[in-house]
C-alpha positions in Angstrom: 8.8 -10.3 -2.4 7.6 -9.6 1.1 4.0 -10.0 2.2 1.6 -7.9 4.2 -1.2 -9.7 6.0 -4.6 -8.1 6.4 -7.5 -9.4 8.5 -10.2 -7.6 6.5 -11.4 -8.2 2.9 -9.9 -4.8 1.9 -8.0 -1.8 3.2 -7.3 1.7 2.0 -3.9 2.3 0.4 -2.9 5.0 2.8 -4.0 2.9 5.8 -2.0 -0.1 4.4 1.2 1.9 4.2 0.8 3.1 7.8 -0.2 -0.4 9.0 2.8 -2.1 7.4 5.2 0.6 8.7 6.0 1.7 5.2 5.1 5.3 6.2 5.5 6.7 9.7 2.1 8.4 9.7 -1.0 8.8 7.7 0.2 12.2 6.4 3.5 10.7 5.3 1.6 7.9 3.5 -0.6 10.4 1.7 2.5 12.4 0.6 4.2 9.2 -0.8 1.0 8.4 -2.8 0.4 11.9 -4.1 4.1 12.2 -5.0 3.8 9.1 -7.3 6.1 7.0 -5.2 3.7 4.1 -4.8 2.7 1.6 -7.4 -0.2 -0.8 -7.3 0.0 -3.9 -9.5 2.8 -2.3 -11.5 1.2 1.1 -12.2 1.7 4.3 -10.3 -1.3 4.9 -8.0 -2.1 8.4 -6.8 -5.5 7.6 -5.2 -4.9 7.9 -1.5 -7.9 5.8 -0.4 -7.7 3.2 -3.2 -9.2 -0.1 -1.9 -6.5 -2.8 -1.7 -7.4 -6.4 -1.4 -5.6 -9.8 -1.1 -3.6 -10.5 -4.2 -2.6 -6.9 -4.9 1.0 -6.0 -5.1 2.1 -2.6 -3.7 5.6 -1.3 -4.5 7.2 1.4 -2.3 10.8 2.5 -2.7 11.4 -0.3 -5.2 10.3 -3.0 -2.8 7.4 -5.2 -3.7 4.8 -6.3 -1.1 2.1 -8.8 -1.8 -1.1 -8.3 0.2 -2.4 -11.6 1.7 -5.5 -12.3 3.8 -4.8 -13.8 7.2 
């Protein structure tokens, strides 16, 4: 499992995907989420601006990423 370090207490899901280079743009991140291609803690998440915090696990394209606070 890979990690994504954030420097804030929380980040929006679409911003996280863009920040971690899992989506090339904010629009692409939104499409991934709305298409049901993103899981949060094992469940499909279709909420574009869902607040993500340290300890959450985001899955994109079958790859798991644990969010950690830096």
